[in-house]
C-alpha positions in Angstrom: 0.0 0.0 0.0 1.3 3.4 -0.9 -0.3 6.2 1.2 -0.3 9.7 -0.4 -1.3 13.2 0.8 -1.5 16.2 -1.4 -1.5 19.7 0.2 -0.6 23.3 -0.6 2.6 24.6 1.1 1.8 26.8 4.2 3.9 29.3 6.1 5.3 27.7 9.3 2.1 25.5 9.6 0.6 24.1 12.8 1.3 20.6 14.2 -1.5 18.9 12.4 0.2 19.6 9.0 3.2 17.7 10.2 1.0 14.9 11.6 -0.4 14.4 8.1 3.1 14.3 6.6 4.2 11.6 9.0 1.1 9.5 8.3 1.9 9.0 4.6 4.6 7.5 2.5 4.5 10.2 -0.1 3.7 13.9 0.6 3.1 16.1 -2.5 3.2 19.9 -2.3 0.3 21.2 -4.5 1.6 24.6 -5.4 0.6 24.8 -9.0 -3.0 25.9 -8.2 -4.6 29.2 -7.4 -3.1 31.4 -4.7 -5.6 32.6 -2.2 -5.3 35.7 -0.1 -5.8 35.8 3.7 -5.1 32.1 3.9 -2.4 29.8 5.4 -0.1 30.1 2.4 1.5 33.3 3.7 0.5 33.6 7.3 0.2 31.8 10.6 -0.3 32.5 14.3 2.1 32.6 17.2 1.2 32.8 20.9 1.9 36.0 22.9 1.2 37.3 26.4 -2.0 38.9 25.1 -3.3 36.1 23.0 -2.5 34.8 19.5 -1.0 37.1 16.8 -0.9 36.7 13.1 2.4 37.0 11.3 1.9 37.6 7.6 4.3 37.7 4.7 3.2 40.5 2.4 2.5 39.1 -1.1 0.5 41.9 -2.8 -3.2 41.8 -3.8 -2.9 40.0 -7.1 -5.0 36.8 -7.0 -4.3 35.9 -10.6 -1.3 33.8 -9.7 -0.6 30.2 -8.9 1.0 29.6 -5.5 4.5 28.9 -7.0 4.3 32.2 -8.9 4.0 34.4 -5.8 7.2 36.5 -5.6 8.2 38.4 -2.5 9.1 41.9 -3.4 9.9 43.5 -0.1 12.2 41.6 2.4 11.5 43.9 5.3 9.0 41.4 6.7 11.8 39.0 7.5 13.3 41.1 10.3 9.9 41.9 11.6 8.9 38.3 11.9 12.2 37.3 13.5 11.8 40.1 16.1 8.2 39.0 16.9 9.2 35.3 17.3 12.2 36.3 19.4 10.3 38.6 21.6 7.6 36.1 22.4 9.6 32.9 22.6 13.1 33.7 23.8 12.2 32.7 27.3 10.7 29.4 26.3 12.5 26.2 27.5 14.0 25.2 24.1 14.6 28.5 22.5 18.4 28.0 22.3 17.9 24.7 20.6 16.4 26.2 17.4 17.1 30.0 17.6 20.3 29.9 15.5 18.6 28.1 12.6 15.6 30.5 12.6 17.8 33.6 13.0 19.8 32.5 9.9 16.5 31.7 8.1 15.1 35.1 8.7 18.2 37.3 8.7 20.8 35.4 6.7 19.2 35.5 3.3 16.5 37.2 1.3 13.5 35.1 0.3 12.0 36.0 -3.1 9.5 33.1 -3.7 6.8 32.0 -1.3 6.5 28.4 -2.4 10.3 27.9 -2.2 10.4 29.4 1.3 7.4 27.3 2.6 8.6 24.0 1.1 12.2 24.5 2.4 11.1 25.3 5.9 8.5 22.5 6.1 11.0 19.9 5.0 13.7 21.1 7.5 11.2 21.1 10.4 9.8 17.7 9.5 13.1 15.9 8.8 15.6 17.6 11.1 13.4 18.8 14.1 10.6 16.2 14.2 12.5 13.2 12.9 10.0 12.4 10.1 12.4 10.6 7.8 10.2 7.9 6.1 8.1 10.3 4.0 9.0 11.2 0.5 8.5 14.9 -0.4 7.4 15.7 -3.9 6.1 18.6 -6.0 3.0 18.4 -8.2 4.6 20.7 -10.8 6.8 17.7 -11.9 3.7 15.9 -13.3 2.3 18.4 -15.8 -1.2 18.0 -14.6 -4.1 19.0 -16.9 -7.3 18.2 -14.9 -9.1 20.4 -12.3 -10.2 19.8 -8.7 -11.1 16.2 -7.9 -10.0 14.9 -11.2 -6.7 16.7 -10.8 -6.1 14.9 -7.5 -6.9 11.6 -9.1 -4.6 12.3 -12.1 -1.8 13.0 -9.7 -2.5 10.0 -7.5 -2.5 7.7 -10.5 0.8 9.2 -11.8 2.6 8.4 -8.5 1.1 5.0 -8.1 -1.0 5.7 -5.0 -3.2 3.0 -3.5 -4.5 5.1 -0.6 -5.3 8.8 -0.5 -5.4 10.6 2.9 -7.2 13.9 2.5 -7.9 16.8 4.8 -11.6 17.1 5.8 -12.1 20.4 4.0 -11.9 18.5 0.7 -15.3 16.8 1.5 -16.8 19.8 -0.2 -15.7 18.7 -3.6 -14.5 15.1 -3.5 -16.9 12.3 -4.4 -15.9 9.1 -2.6 -17.4 6.9 -5.4 -14.9 8.4 -7.9 -12.0 7.0 -5.8 -13.7 3.6 -5.5 -13.9 3.5 -9.3 -10.1 4.1 -9.5 -9.3 1.4 -6.9 -7.9 4.1 -4.5 -8.8 3.9 -0.9 -9.8 7.2 0.6 -9.5 8.3 4.3 -10.3 11.6 5.9 -7.7 12.9 8.3 -8.8 13.8 11.8 -7.1 16.8 13.3 -8.7 16.4 16.7 -7.5 14.8 20.0 -4.0 16.1 20.1 -2.5 16.1 23.6 -1.7 19.4 25.3 1.8 20.3 26.3 3.4 22.9 28.6 2.7 26.1 26.8 3.5 29.7 27.7 1.0 32.5 28.2 -2.1 31.1 29.9 -4.9 28.9 28.4 -3.7 26.3 26.0 -4.3 27.0 22.3 -3.9 24.2 19.6 -4.1 26.2 16.4 -0.7 28.0 16.4 2.4 27.6 14.4 4.6 24.6 14.9 7.2 27.0 16.3 5.2 27.1 19.5 5.6 23.3 20.0 9.2 23.3 19.0 10.2 26.1 21.4 8.2 24.6 24.3 9.0 20.9 23.9 12.2 20.6 22.0 13.2 17.1 21.0 10.0 15.8 22.6 7.9 17.7 20.1 7.2 14.7 17.9 5.2 13.1 20.8 2.6 15.9 20.5 1.9 15.5 16.8 1.2 11.8 17.2 -2.1 10.5 18.5 -3.7 7.0 18.5 -4.0 6.2 14.8 -7.5 4.9 15.4 -8.4 8.5 15.7 -6.2 9.8 12.9 -7.9 8.0 9.9 -11.6 7.9 9.7 -14.3 7.2 7.1 -12.2 4.8 5.0 -14.1 3.7 1.9 
């Protein structure tokens, strides 16, 4: 069985994104589709003493672009984001374990492409910080896809030899389960609930924040908090 997930790249995504990565054999970045404003592609949340705060990469207002076409024209956001992360997490238990990497990431080079930035950071965090080493990372652009929406997903799955597709629950709006049955591909909906809480700074626990929060608070134990009982992780298999 070859389990595959297909998802757009996000900016420093939350722990559930990495849980999905570790649950499959083959994870495909789907960045040759429409870029959407005010979405996870270019922003995420961190925790602060006064609640959560969005940190957003400025990408302009043009929506007539694919995700991989989004160029970053002004690098001033990099220092701003680093300062926000540093100011809110430098007193966390494992700040020193990761701070050198993120300081270099934000201040050591100028990022000019959103997709490149996101994919690079996701792979580093998954492989080097969370120890997810059994998942193959891939990019949908390699496959010269021609279909749209559900048929596009099926086209890609067939090209990579998938036998089992694990999808986020949001895709229920347009995916027809019967179509996957007809292609002999098992379909499961990923369940992002039931994650354990961890020792988190700044009051009441909040799940839906960037993976940075988990890394800085839990260090090398972070992987334990993106793994739940797999009976809860895969549901509605058809």
